N, CA, C and O atoms as a DFTB+ gen file, in Angstrom:
776 C
 N C O
     1  1      -1.493       8.231     -22.621
     2  2      -1.061       9.469     -22.008
     3  2      -0.109      10.184     -22.945
     4  3       0.893       9.607     -23.367
     5  1      -0.401      11.419     -23.274
     6  2       0.483      12.163     -24.167
     7  2       1.579      12.867     -23.380
     8  3       2.757      12.738     -23.714
     9  1       1.212      13.605     -22.346
    10  2       2.208      14.270     -21.491
    11  2       2.701      13.269     -20.456
    12  3       1.922      12.449     -19.970
    13  1       3.995      13.326     -20.109
    14  2       4.464      12.415     -19.066
    15  2       3.835      12.737     -17.717
    16  3       3.534      13.892     -17.417
    17  1       3.644      11.712     -16.921
    18  2       3.217      11.856     -15.532
    19  2       4.461      12.295     -14.763
    20  3       5.485      11.613     -14.806
    21  1       4.383      13.429     -14.059
    22  2       5.579      13.984     -13.429
    23  2       5.566      13.799     -11.916
    24  3       4.569      14.060     -11.242
    25  1       6.704      13.341     -11.408
    26  2       6.881      13.119      -9.972
    27  2       8.048      13.985      -9.510
    28  3       9.117      13.981     -10.119
    29  1       7.830      14.720      -8.435
    30  2       8.882      15.520      -7.810
    31  2       9.116      14.962      -6.413
    32  3       8.188      14.881      -5.608
    33  1      10.367      14.573      -6.125
    34  2      10.729      14.038      -4.811
    35  2      11.513      15.116      -4.076
    36  3      12.449      15.695      -4.626
    37  1      11.125      15.386      -2.824
    38  2      11.706      16.505      -2.082
    39  2      12.250      16.049      -0.729
    40  3      11.583      15.330       0.014
    41  1      13.470      16.481      -0.426
    42  2      14.013      16.333       0.925
    43  2      14.615      17.671       1.331
    44  3      14.264      18.701       0.757
    45  1      15.499      17.674       2.295
    46  2      16.034      18.938       2.795
    47  2      17.110      19.498       1.869
    48  3      16.915      20.556       1.270
    49  1      18.240      18.806       1.743
    50  2      19.371      19.332       0.974
    51  2      19.453      18.842      -0.459
    52  3      20.258      19.348      -1.240
    53  1      18.619      17.850      -0.821
    54  2      18.625      17.254      -2.154
    55  2      19.967      16.612      -2.482
    56  3      20.445      16.693      -3.614
    57  1      20.577      15.968      -1.472
    58  2      21.813      15.236      -1.731
    59  2      21.770      13.794      -1.213
    60  3      22.651      13.000      -1.543
    61  1      20.756      13.441      -0.404
    62  2      20.669      12.073       0.122
    63  2      19.358      11.389      -0.278
    64  3      19.314      10.623      -1.241
    65  1      18.302      11.674       0.471
    66  2      17.052      10.929       0.304
    67  2      16.359      11.173      -1.030
    68  3      16.004      10.221      -1.725
    69  1      16.163      12.437      -1.395
    70  2      15.387      12.687      -2.619
    71  2      16.124      12.260      -3.887
    72  3      15.472      11.718      -4.780
    73  1      17.453      12.466      -4.032
    74  2      18.082      11.958      -5.241
    75  2      18.119      10.429      -5.283
    76  3      18.026       9.824      -6.351
    77  1      18.255       9.816      -4.107
    78  2      18.234       8.350      -4.065
    79  2      16.865       7.847      -4.512
    80  3      16.778       6.931      -5.330
    81  1      15.796       8.440      -3.982
    82  2      14.444       8.039      -4.393
    83  2      14.196       8.343      -5.868
    84  3      13.582       7.543      -6.573
    85  1      14.669       9.494      -6.333
    86  2      14.517       9.843      -7.758
    87  2      15.121       8.753      -8.642
    88  3      14.474       8.268      -9.570
    89  1      16.354       8.377      -8.349
    90  2      17.034       7.368      -9.163
    91  2      16.381       5.992      -9.031
    92  3      16.254       5.270     -10.020
    93  1      15.966       5.626      -7.818
    94  2      15.321       4.322      -7.632
    95  2      13.999       4.265      -8.384
    96  3      13.693       3.256      -9.020
    97  1      13.216       5.329      -8.321
    98  2      11.959       5.349      -9.078
    99  2      12.232       5.247     -10.573
   100  3      11.601       4.457     -11.275
   101  1      13.163       6.041     -11.047
   102  2      13.476       6.026     -12.479
   103  2      13.939       4.627     -12.921
   104  3      13.548       4.147     -13.984
   105  1      14.775       3.980     -12.095
   106  2      15.235       2.621     -12.414
   107  2      14.053       1.666     -12.515
   108  3      13.972       0.861     -13.443
   109  1      13.143       1.761     -11.561
   110  2      11.973       0.869     -11.562
   111  2      11.093       1.105     -12.790
   112  3      10.625       0.153     -13.415
   113  1      10.874       2.363     -13.130
   114  2      10.052       2.642     -14.308
   115  2      10.722       2.104     -15.572
   116  3      10.043       1.567     -16.448
   117  1      12.033       2.240     -15.675
   118  2      12.745       1.712     -16.838
   119  2      12.652       0.195     -16.886
   120  3      12.484      -0.382     -17.961
   121  1      12.760      -0.460     -15.726
   122  2      12.641      -1.920     -15.682
   123  2      11.243      -2.378     -16.074
   124  3      11.090      -3.343     -16.823
   125  1      10.226      -1.691     -15.574
   126  2       8.849      -2.125     -15.777
   127  2       8.258      -1.692     -17.110
   128  3       7.426      -2.395     -17.683
   129  1       8.691      -0.530     -17.606
   130  2       8.077       0.018     -18.813
   131  2       8.987      -0.030     -20.044
   132  3       8.525       0.194     -21.162
   133  1      10.273      -0.320     -19.846
   134  2      11.197      -0.374     -20.983
   135  2      11.180       0.918     -21.769
   136  3      11.384       1.996     -21.211
   137  1      10.936       0.810     -23.064
   138  2      10.897       1.991     -23.931
   139  2       9.777       2.955     -23.553
   140  3       9.824       4.131     -23.915
   141  1       8.779       2.472     -22.834
   142  2       7.666       3.322     -22.423
   143  2       7.940       4.129     -21.159
   144  3       7.059       4.841     -20.676
   145  1       9.168       4.023     -20.613
   146  2       9.504       4.731     -19.369
   147  2       9.395       6.243     -19.504
   148  3       9.317       6.949     -18.498
   149  1       9.389       6.746     -20.730
   150  2       9.240       8.196     -20.922
   151  2       7.839       8.678     -20.543
   152  3       7.578       9.882     -20.541
   153  1       6.939       7.751     -20.224
   154  2       5.596       8.123     -19.771
   155  2       5.627       8.726     -18.373
   156  3       4.646       9.320     -17.924
   157  1       6.763       8.569     -17.682
   158  2       6.913       9.118     -16.334
   159  2       8.212       9.915     -16.280
   160  3       9.258       9.452     -16.736
   161  1       8.134      11.112     -15.720
   162  2       9.334      11.932     -15.530
   163  2       9.514      12.151     -14.031
   164  3       8.607      12.635     -13.353
   165  1      10.700      11.787     -13.517
   166  2      10.987      11.918     -12.093
   167  2      12.120      12.909     -11.901
   168  3      13.156      12.818     -12.559
   169  1      11.916      13.857     -10.993
   170  2      12.935      14.846     -10.632
   171  2      12.986      14.934      -9.114
   172  3      12.109      14.414      -8.425
   173  1      14.017      15.595      -8.597
   174  2      14.087      15.816      -7.156
   175  2      14.584      17.226      -6.881
   176  3      15.145      17.893      -7.750
   177  1      14.359      17.661      -5.635
   178  2      14.767      18.999      -5.216
   179  2      14.807      19.029      -3.695
   180  3      14.358      18.096      -3.030
   181  1      15.351      20.116      -3.155
   182  2      15.421      20.268      -1.710
   183  2      14.828      21.584      -1.272
   184  3      14.855      22.560      -2.023
   185  1      14.287      21.626      -0.052
   186  2      13.742      22.884       0.463
   187  2      14.864      23.820       0.904
   188  3      14.683      25.038       0.917
   189  1      16.009      23.268       1.264
   190  2      17.225      24.043       1.519
   191  2      18.365      23.344       0.778
   192  3      19.344      22.897       1.377
   193  1      18.207      23.266      -0.522
   194  2      19.105      22.476      -1.357
   195  2      20.534      22.998      -1.308
   196  3      20.778      24.200      -1.208
   197  1      21.454      22.069      -1.381
   198  2      22.871      22.380      -1.542
   199  2      23.092      22.492      -3.049
   200  3      23.737      21.646      -3.667
   201  1      22.539      23.559      -3.618
   202  2      22.445      23.728      -5.070
   203  2      23.796      23.511      -5.749
   204  3      24.806      24.110      -5.380
   205  1      23.778      22.633      -6.754
   206  2      24.979      22.350      -7.525
   207  2      25.831      21.224      -6.978
   208  3      26.737      20.749      -7.661
   209  1      25.552      20.780      -5.735
   210  2      26.342      19.700      -5.149
   211  2      25.967      18.354      -5.765
   212  3      24.833      18.163      -6.205
   213  1      26.931      17.416      -5.796
   214  2      26.607      16.061      -6.233
   215  2      25.875      15.319      -5.115
   216  3      25.690      15.848      -4.019
   217  1      25.476      14.120      -5.404
   218  2      24.840      13.273      -4.413
   219  2      25.837      12.982      -3.284
   220  3      27.028      12.806      -3.543
   221  1      25.364      12.930      -2.051
   222  2      26.181      12.573      -0.893
   223  2      26.898      11.245      -1.179
   224  3      26.298      10.324      -1.732
   225  1      28.173      11.147      -0.805
   226  2      28.982       9.966      -1.134
   227  2      28.377       8.676      -0.584
   228  3      28.379       7.653      -1.270
   229  1      27.864       8.711       0.636
   230  2      27.280       7.493       1.225
   231  2      25.993       7.096       0.510
   232  3      25.753       5.913       0.270
   233  1      25.167       8.082       0.171
   234  2      23.932       7.788      -0.576
   235  2      24.257       7.303      -1.981
   236  3      23.592       6.406      -2.502
   237  1      25.279       7.894      -2.597
   238  2      25.708       7.458      -3.933
   239  2      26.195       6.010      -3.890
   240  3      25.918       5.229      -4.801
   241  1      26.922       5.656      -2.826
   242  2      27.397       4.272      -2.679
   243  2      26.214       3.318      -2.543
   244  3      26.226       2.225      -3.110
   245  1      25.191       3.732      -1.790
   246  2      23.997       2.891      -1.655
   247  2      23.265       2.764      -2.995
   248  3      22.773       1.688      -3.336
   249  1      23.195       3.850      -3.741
   250  2      22.546       3.783      -5.054
   251  2      23.287       2.812      -5.964
   252  3      22.662       2.002      -6.648
   253  1      24.609       2.889      -5.976
   254  2      25.399       1.950      -6.798
   255  2      25.155       0.514      -6.345
   256  3      25.024      -0.385      -7.175
   257  1      25.092       0.296      -5.035
   258  2      24.837      -1.053      -4.507
   259  2      23.495      -1.584      -5.009
   260  3      23.346      -2.781      -5.255
   261  1      22.523      -0.689      -5.158
   262  2      21.183      -1.086      -5.614
   263  2      21.054      -1.105      -7.138
   264  3      19.970      -1.352      -7.668
   265  1      22.157      -0.843      -7.840
   266  2      22.151      -0.963      -9.298
   267  2      22.041       0.336     -10.053
   268  3      21.900       0.318     -11.276
   269  1      22.101       1.476      -9.364
   270  2      21.969       2.768     -10.028
   271  2      23.296       3.473     -10.212
   272  3      24.338       2.993      -9.765
   273  1      23.249       4.608     -10.868
   274  2      24.443       5.394     -11.153
   275  2      24.177       6.856     -10.807
   276  3      23.334       7.497     -11.435
   277  1      24.896       7.393      -9.804
   278  2      24.672       8.775      -9.394
   279  2      25.379       9.812     -10.270
   280  3      25.236      11.012     -10.033
   281  1      26.127       9.380     -11.261
   282  2      26.923      10.299     -12.084
   283  2      26.038      11.373     -12.707
   284  3      24.961      11.092     -13.232
   285  1      26.520      12.604     -12.636
   286  2      25.824      13.713     -13.279
   287  2      24.755      14.369     -12.435
   288  3      24.212      15.400     -12.832
   289  1      24.432      13.802     -11.275
   290  2      23.396      14.413     -10.450
   291  2      23.912      15.701      -9.823
   292  3      25.043      15.757      -9.341
   293  1      23.070      16.738      -9.832
   294  2      23.367      17.976      -9.097
   295  2      22.111      18.428      -8.359
   296  3      21.007      18.394      -8.902
   297  1      22.299      18.846      -7.126
   298  2      21.181      19.259      -6.277
   299  2      20.538      20.531      -6.801
   300  3      21.208      21.399      -7.360
   301  1      19.213      20.630      -6.609
   302  2      18.489      21.836      -7.016
   303  2      17.447      22.195      -5.962
   304  3      17.038      21.362      -5.154
   305  1      17.035      23.443      -5.996
   306  2      16.085      23.994      -5.033
   307  2      14.653      23.760      -5.512
   308  3      14.342      23.941      -6.689
   309  1      13.792      23.357      -4.586
   310  2      12.377      23.246      -4.930
   311  2      11.816      24.663      -5.088
   312  3      12.221      25.585      -4.379
   313  1      10.899      24.818      -6.008
   314  2      10.213      26.091      -6.201
   315  2       8.712      25.839      -6.169
   316  3       8.255      24.714      -6.374
   317  1       7.960      26.885      -5.911
   318  2       6.503      26.763      -5.916
   319  2       6.021      26.266      -7.275
   320  3       5.114      25.438      -7.351
   321  1       6.627      26.770      -8.342
   322  2       6.205      26.364      -9.686
   323  2       6.448      24.878      -9.913
   324  3       5.583      24.183     -10.446
   325  1       7.611      24.388      -9.517
   326  2       7.909      22.963      -9.716
   327  2       6.937      22.088      -8.939
   328  3       6.464      21.074      -9.453
   329  1       6.636      22.478      -7.695
   330  2       5.713      21.690      -6.879
   331  2       4.289      21.759      -7.430
   332  3       3.579      20.753      -7.444
   333  1       3.876      22.922      -7.875
   334  2       2.519      23.092      -8.390
   335  2       2.323      22.348      -9.711
   336  3       1.247      21.808      -9.970
   337  1       3.352      22.322     -10.533
   338  2       3.246      21.678     -11.848
   339  2       3.349      20.160     -11.790
   340  3       2.904      19.488     -12.720
   341  1       3.922      19.598     -10.729
   342  2       4.091      18.148     -10.642
   343  2       2.742      17.456     -10.456
   344  3       1.846      17.979      -9.792
   345  1       2.614      16.278     -11.050
   346  2       1.402      15.475     -10.862
   347  2       1.395      14.804      -9.493
   348  3       0.336      14.499      -8.945
   349  1       2.590      14.577      -8.947
   350  2       2.745      13.936      -7.646
   351  2       4.001      14.489      -6.992
   352  3       5.075      14.484      -7.593
   353  1       3.863      14.967      -5.757
   354  2       5.011      15.448      -4.985
   355  2       5.185      14.494      -3.803
   356  3       4.256      14.273      -3.025
   357  1       6.375      13.939      -3.684
   358  2       6.695      13.007      -2.607
   359  2       7.783      13.627      -1.737
   360  3       8.856      13.972      -2.233
   361  1       7.514      13.767      -0.454
   362  2       8.502      14.361       0.443
   363  2       9.047      13.308       1.404
   364  3       8.408      12.286       1.651
   365  1      10.231      13.571       1.939
   366  2      10.856      12.623       2.859
   367  2      10.148      12.576       4.211
   368  3      10.114      11.529       4.858
   369  1       9.576      13.717       4.646
   370  2       8.936      13.774       5.965
   371  2       7.671      14.627       5.934
   372  3       7.417      15.360       4.979
   373  1       6.896      14.513       6.993
   374  2       5.693      15.348       7.123
   375  2       6.076      16.822       7.242
   376  3       5.397      17.687       6.688
   377  1       7.158      17.110       7.961
   378  2       7.590      18.499       8.096
   379  2       7.939      19.088       6.727
   380  3       7.575      20.225       6.429
   381  1       8.639      18.322       5.903
   382  2       8.983      18.797       4.557
   383  2       7.734      18.942       3.693
   384  3       7.655      19.844       2.858
   385  1       6.769      18.062       3.891
   386  2       5.501      18.181       3.173
   387  2       4.850      19.519       3.507
   388  3       4.373      20.223       2.617
   389  1       4.833      19.863       4.777
   390  2       4.259      21.147       5.200
   391  2       5.016      22.323       4.592
   392  3       4.406      23.307       4.173
   393  1       6.329      22.223       4.543
   394  2       7.137      23.316       3.990
   395  2       6.884      23.492       2.495
   396  3       6.823      24.619       2.003
   397  1       6.738      22.390       1.779
   398  2       6.418      22.484       0.348
   399  2       5.056      23.142       0.169
   400  3       4.881      23.994      -0.701
   401  1       4.093      22.745       0.993
   402  2       2.739      23.274       0.847
   403  2       2.621      24.731       1.271
   404  3       1.710      25.425       0.818
   405  1       3.511      25.209       2.123
   406  2       3.534      26.645       2.436
   407  2       3.840      27.447       1.179
   408  3       3.293      28.531       0.974
   409  1       4.715      26.908       0.343
   410  2       5.114      27.579      -0.902
   411  2       4.144      27.298      -2.046
   412  3       3.947      28.138      -2.925
   413  1       3.543      26.115      -2.026
   414  2       2.686      25.695      -3.145
   415  2       1.399      25.064      -2.619
   416  3       1.202      23.858      -2.772
   417  1       0.518      25.855      -2.001
   418  2      -0.695      25.284      -1.395
   419  2      -1.608      24.585      -2.404
   420  3      -2.374      23.697      -2.029
   421  1      -1.535      24.973      -3.668
   422  2      -2.393      24.325      -4.676
   423  2      -2.002      22.869      -4.922
   424  3      -2.750      22.127      -5.559
   425  1      -0.840      22.456      -4.425
   426  2      -0.384      21.077      -4.613
   427  2      -0.859      20.143      -3.500
   428  3      -0.443      18.985      -3.448
   429  1      -1.719      20.629      -2.616
   430  2      -2.138      19.865      -1.437
   431  2      -2.580      18.444      -1.761
   432  3      -2.093      17.493      -1.149
   433  1      -3.484      18.289      -2.703
   434  2      -4.048      16.966      -2.980
   435  2      -3.094      16.065      -3.767
   436  3      -3.416      14.912      -4.054
   437  1      -1.922      16.596      -4.112
   438  2      -0.939      15.808      -4.862
   439  2       0.370      15.647      -4.100
   440  3       1.363      15.185      -4.662
   441  1       0.376      16.029      -2.809
   442  2       1.607      16.006      -2.030
   443  2       1.471      15.061      -0.842
   444  3       0.555      15.185      -0.028
   445  1       2.393      14.125      -0.761
   446  2       2.396      13.077       0.263
   447  2       3.827      12.852       0.718
   448  3       4.771      13.256       0.038
   449  1       3.991      12.201       1.880
   450  2       5.329      11.699       2.167
   451  2       5.512      10.429       1.320
   452  3       4.538       9.794       0.914
   453  1       6.749      10.083       1.068
   454  2       7.051       8.881       0.275
   455  2       6.398       7.659       0.909
   456  3       5.749       6.867       0.225
   457  1       6.574       7.513       2.215
   458  2       6.059       6.328       2.915
   459  2       4.532       6.319       2.911
   460  3       3.912       5.264       2.773
   461  1       3.932       7.492       3.062
   462  2       2.478       7.619       3.043
   463  2       1.917       7.195       1.688
   464  3       0.976       6.404       1.623
   465  1       2.496       7.723       0.604
   466  2       1.966       7.392      -0.719
   467  2       2.189       5.921      -1.047
   468  3       1.338       5.288      -1.670
   469  1       3.335       5.372      -0.629
   470  2       3.582       3.942      -0.873
   471  2       2.493       3.100      -0.214
   472  3       2.013       2.136      -0.810
   473  1       2.098       3.453       1.008
   474  2       1.044       2.711       1.707
   475  2      -0.318       2.918       1.051
   476  3      -1.058       1.955       0.852
   477  1      -0.655       4.157       0.714
   478  2      -1.962       4.446       0.121
   479  2      -2.095       3.860      -1.281
   480  3      -3.150       3.338      -1.639
   481  1      -1.042       3.943      -2.065
   482  2      -1.109       3.493      -3.462
   483  2      -1.122       1.983      -3.588
   484  3      -1.524       1.450      -4.622
   485  1      -0.690       1.291      -2.553
   486  2      -0.655      -0.170      -2.630
   487  2      -1.799      -0.811      -1.857
   488  3      -1.857      -2.033      -1.727
   489  1      -2.703       0.007      -1.347
   490  2      -3.904      -0.520      -0.714
   491  2      -4.620      -1.398      -1.748
   492  3      -4.769      -1.006      -2.905
   493  1      -5.057      -2.576      -1.323
   494  2      -5.681      -3.527      -2.263
   495  2      -6.791      -2.909      -3.092
   496  3      -6.913      -3.204      -4.281
   497  1      -7.596      -2.063      -2.486
   498  2      -8.716      -1.472      -3.224
   499  2      -8.247      -0.476      -4.276
   500  3      -8.972      -0.202      -5.233
   501  1      -7.038       0.071      -4.111
   502  2      -6.533       1.061      -5.072
   503  2      -6.310       0.441      -6.436
   504  3      -6.551       1.075      -7.464
   505  1      -5.855      -0.786      -6.443
   506  2      -5.473      -1.409      -7.696
   507  2      -6.668      -1.667      -8.630
   508  3      -6.489      -1.858      -9.833
   509  1      -7.847      -1.672      -8.084
   510  2      -9.013      -1.999      -8.903
   511  2      -9.855      -0.794      -9.277
   512  3     -10.796      -0.917     -10.061
   513  1      -9.532       0.372      -8.726
   514  2     -10.426       1.507      -8.916
   515  2      -9.793       2.683      -9.645
   516  3     -10.427       3.732      -9.765
   517  1      -8.582       2.548     -10.129
   518  2      -7.956       3.688     -10.794
   519  2      -7.808       3.421     -12.286
   520  3      -7.605       2.288     -12.723
   521  1      -7.916       4.500     -13.049
   522  2      -7.833       4.358     -14.501
   523  2      -6.670       5.139     -15.098
   524  3      -6.477       5.133     -16.314
   525  1      -5.885       5.819     -14.243
   526  2      -4.725       6.561     -14.720
   527  2      -3.867       6.921     -13.503
   528  3      -4.346       6.838     -12.372
   529  1      -2.609       7.320     -13.716
   530  2      -1.786       7.752     -12.582
   531  2      -2.386       8.959     -11.853
   532  3      -2.303       9.049     -10.628
   533  1      -2.988       9.885     -12.605
   534  2      -3.621      11.052     -11.979
   535  2      -4.774      10.592     -11.089
   536  3      -4.974      11.131     -10.000
   537  1      -5.525       9.604     -11.550
   538  2      -6.622       9.040     -10.765
   539  2      -6.080       8.345      -9.512
   540  3      -6.693       8.425      -8.447
   541  1      -4.933       7.663      -9.632
   542  2      -4.298       7.020      -8.486
   543  2      -3.981       8.053      -7.399
   544  3      -4.237       7.814      -6.219
   545  1      -3.431       9.187      -7.799
   546  2      -3.093      10.261      -6.855
   547  2      -4.373      10.799      -6.204
   548  3      -4.403      11.026      -4.994
   549  1      -5.411      11.000      -6.987
   550  2      -6.682      11.503      -6.444
   551  2      -7.279      10.516      -5.443
   552  3      -7.777      10.918      -4.392
   553  1      -7.227       9.225      -5.771
   554  2      -7.740       8.203      -4.852
   555  2      -6.936       8.197      -3.558
   556  3      -7.507       8.120      -2.470
   557  1      -5.611       8.278      -3.675
   558  2      -4.758       8.291      -2.482
   559  2      -5.099       9.493      -1.601
   560  3      -5.147       9.374      -0.376
   561  1      -5.331      10.636      -2.218
   562  2      -5.704      11.834      -1.450
   563  2      -7.030      11.622      -0.725
   564  3      -7.195      12.068       0.410
   565  1      -7.959      10.954      -1.365
   566  2      -9.268      10.746      -0.737
   567  2      -9.201       9.743       0.417
   568  3     -10.039       9.787       1.318
   569  1      -8.221       8.847       0.404
   570  2      -8.082       7.860       1.477
   571  2      -7.205       8.354       2.616
   572  3      -7.130       7.717       3.666
   573  1      -6.548       9.475       2.416
   574  2      -5.540       9.951       3.370
   575  2      -6.054       9.981       4.810
   576  3      -5.355       9.532       5.718
   577  1      -7.246      10.495       5.030
   578  2      -7.762      10.646       6.386
   579  2      -8.124       9.349       7.077
   580  3      -8.113       9.283       8.306
   581  1      -8.443       8.320       6.320
   582  2      -8.903       7.074       6.931
   583  2      -7.823       5.994       6.972
   584  3      -8.035       4.944       7.578
   585  1      -6.696       6.224       6.353
   586  2      -5.646       5.199       6.289
   587  2      -4.877       5.101       7.592
   588  3      -4.707       6.092       8.304
   589  1      -4.421       3.920       7.892
   590  2      -3.575       3.674       9.060
   591  2      -2.130       3.588       8.570
   592  3      -1.681       2.527       8.136
   593  1      -1.413       4.696       8.639
   594  2      -0.018       4.732       8.211
   595  2       0.854       4.528       9.449
   596  3       0.735       5.269      10.425
   597  1       1.721       3.533       9.407
   598  2       2.564       3.229      10.562
   599  2       3.655       4.284      10.722
   600  3       3.860       4.806      11.818
   601  1       4.348       4.595       9.641
   602  2       5.449       5.560       9.709
   603  2       5.411       6.442       8.477
   604  3       5.395       5.944       7.352
   605  1       5.396       7.735       8.681
   606  2       5.316       8.689       7.584
   607  2       6.683       9.135       7.068
   608  3       6.828       9.454       5.888
   609  1       7.671       9.158       7.937
   610  2       8.925       9.840       7.626
   611  2      10.076       8.900       7.287
   612  3      10.191       7.808       7.844
   613  1      10.920       9.344       6.367
   614  2      12.195       8.691       6.066
   615  2      13.260       9.501       6.806
   616  3      13.407      10.695       6.545
   617  1      14.012       8.873       7.732
   618  2      14.993       9.634       8.504
   619  2      16.104      10.212       7.632
   620  3      16.440       9.662       6.583
   621  1      16.661      11.320       8.081
   622  2      17.749      11.973       7.358
   623  2      19.063      11.292       7.728
   624  3      19.448      11.311       8.897
   625  1      19.765      10.685       6.758
   626  2      21.007       9.974       7.080
   627  2      22.253      10.853       7.058
   628  3      23.344      10.378       7.374
   629  1      22.112      12.126       6.690
   630  2      23.287      12.984       6.504
   631  2      24.117      13.027       7.792
   632  3      23.588      13.260       8.879
   633  1      25.421      12.797       7.648
   634  2      26.332      12.837       8.780
   635  2      26.229      11.651       9.716
   636  3      26.822      11.652      10.795
   637  1      25.478      10.639       9.309
   638  2      25.289       9.470      10.177
   639  2      26.056       8.278       9.617
   640  3      26.701       8.380       8.573
   641  1      25.984       7.169      10.305
   642  2      26.797       5.989       9.974
   643  2      26.387       5.345       8.650
   644  3      25.313       5.605       8.108
   645  1      27.275       4.507       8.161
   646  2      26.985       3.741       6.941
   647  2      25.759       2.858       7.143
   648  3      24.998       2.622       6.205
   649  1      25.567       2.370       8.368
   650  2      24.406       1.517       8.660
   651  2      23.106       2.305       8.507
   652  3      22.116       1.777       8.002
   653  1      23.108       3.563       8.941
   654  2      21.897       4.391       8.791
   655  2      21.636       4.652       7.307
   656  3      20.491       4.588       6.858
   657  1      22.683       4.945       6.552
   658  2      22.513       5.143       5.108
   659  2      21.948       3.873       4.470
   660  3      21.091       3.960       3.590
   661  1      22.407       2.708       4.893
   662  2      21.903       1.445       4.354
   663  2      20.432       1.268       4.705
   664  3      19.634       0.881       3.851
   665  1      20.065       1.548       5.954
   666  2      18.658       1.414       6.373
   667  2      17.749       2.341       5.567
   668  3      16.674       1.935       5.126
   669  1      18.179       3.572       5.380
   670  2      17.393       4.534       4.611
   671  2      17.263       4.074       3.164
   672  3      16.184       4.153       2.576
   673  1      18.366       3.594       2.592
   674  2      18.332       3.115       1.204
   675  2      17.387       1.930       1.054
   676  3      16.636       1.853       0.082
   677  1      17.421       1.017       1.999
   678  2      16.525      -0.155       1.946
   679  2      15.063       0.275       2.054
   680  3      14.203      -0.234       1.335
   681  1      14.792       1.212       2.957
   682  2      13.435       1.731       3.135
   683  2      12.946       2.378       1.835
   684  3      11.836       2.113       1.373
   685  1      13.788       3.222       1.262
   686  2      13.405       3.901       0.019
   687  2      13.251       2.914      -1.129
   688  3      12.361       3.074      -1.964
   689  1      14.105       1.895      -1.182
   690  2      14.017       0.907      -2.256
   691  2      12.665       0.187      -2.213
   692  3      12.018       0.006      -3.244
   693  1      12.252      -0.214      -1.025
   694  2      10.961      -0.905      -0.874
   695  2       9.809       0.024      -1.246
   696  3       8.915      -0.361      -2.001
   697  1       9.830       1.250      -0.717
   698  2       8.734       2.183      -0.985
   699  2       8.698       2.614      -2.455
   700  3       7.621       2.728      -3.040
   701  1       9.859       2.851      -3.046
   702  2       9.893       3.256      -4.462
   703  2       9.416       2.135      -5.367
   704  3       8.755       2.386      -6.374
   705  1       9.748       0.898      -5.015
   706  2       9.253      -0.244      -5.799
   707  2       7.730      -0.302      -5.738
   708  3       7.072      -0.529      -6.754
   709  1       7.172      -0.099      -4.550
   710  2       5.714      -0.137      -4.384
   711  2       5.043       0.998      -5.164
   712  3       4.024       0.797      -5.826
   713  1       5.632       2.188      -5.073
   714  2       5.075       3.337      -5.795
   715  2       5.145       3.098      -7.300
   716  3       4.176       3.347      -8.017
   717  1       6.277       2.619      -7.774
   718  2       6.431       2.374      -9.214
   719  2       5.431       1.334      -9.703
   720  3       4.838       1.505     -10.769
   721  1       5.233       0.255      -8.940
   722  2       4.252      -0.762      -9.343
   723  2       2.865      -0.160      -9.462
   724  3       2.145      -0.434     -10.421
   725  1       2.488       0.664      -8.484
   726  2       1.153       1.272      -8.503
   727  2       0.996       2.228      -9.687
   728  3      -0.030       2.212     -10.367
   729  1       2.002       3.052      -9.931
   730  2       1.930       4.012     -11.040
   731  2       1.921       3.274     -12.376
   732  3       1.149       3.619     -13.272
   733  1       2.775       2.263     -12.511
   734  2       2.800       1.494     -13.764
   735  2       1.461       0.791     -13.980
   736  3       0.952       0.759     -15.100
   737  1       0.893       0.233     -12.918
   738  2      -0.428      -0.388     -13.047
   739  2      -1.471       0.602     -13.535
   740  3      -2.325       0.266     -14.355
   741  1      -1.397       1.818     -13.028
   742  2      -2.337       2.868     -13.457
   743  2      -2.072       3.298     -14.889
   744  3      -3.011       3.563     -15.640
   745  1      -0.805       3.369     -15.276
   746  2      -0.462       3.721     -16.664
   747  2      -0.997       2.655     -17.611
   748  3      -1.586       2.975     -18.644
   749  1      -0.790       1.386     -17.259
   750  2      -1.235       0.320     -18.138
   751  2      -2.752       0.256     -18.220
   752  3      -3.300      -0.094     -19.266
   753  1      -3.442       0.592     -17.125
   754  2      -4.907       0.605     -17.192
   755  2      -5.394       1.798     -18.026
   756  3      -6.472       1.760     -18.620
   757  1      -4.565       2.866     -18.056
   758  2      -4.901       4.065     -18.827
   759  2      -4.850       3.783     -20.328
   760  3      -5.594       4.393     -21.097
   761  1      -3.983       2.867     -20.749
   762  2      -3.857       2.590     -22.180
   763  2      -4.567       1.315     -22.603
   764  3      -4.650       1.013     -23.794
   765  1      -5.079       0.567     -21.635
   766  2      -5.789      -0.670     -21.965
   767  2      -7.128      -0.361     -22.608
   768  3      -7.765       0.637     -22.269
   769  1      -7.566      -1.217     -23.545
   770  2      -8.889      -0.991     -24.138
   771  2      -9.964      -1.136     -23.069
   772  3      -9.865      -1.992     -22.189
   773  1     -10.971      -0.312     -23.148
   774  2     -12.049      -0.329     -22.148
   775  2     -13.093      -1.368     -22.509
   776  3     -14.077      -1.530     -21.788
């Protein structure tokens, strides 16, 4: 792959869920790919972003607990161009997915909730039928209608207890690990000799 595979993670304010997922994904790619982590670029944004704000203190504490560093993060607004240009758009909820697609309808086949894509990308049959991360996204889109997804949404922890922030962080950590494994598997199959 010459161009990096780009992932855009979207939530409401871009201070809790999406920056946490952005950092967790980036950490996983660095762990799994080492120097090759530049093959994937992860960014985040919000549909009503608190532009310029740092990561929420409770979410930042959870990120540090999970081994990440929130330093330097600033919230940004999602744009139609950013969503359309991304190879994969992951949203915190179905409602946010709809809002992104109102602005960027051409991103339909590349836009999922985080939990939805984690379930679709880790389906046993997915691991044997994809030859690149772009192919993984296309396969996930084709399975969308027939998949049994238990829960699509990651709850918004803003203004809620430390326990809710912990639950959200744990949920995102599990889903981001699954997504990273699937994407890395697709990247490695993309560069493997045929």
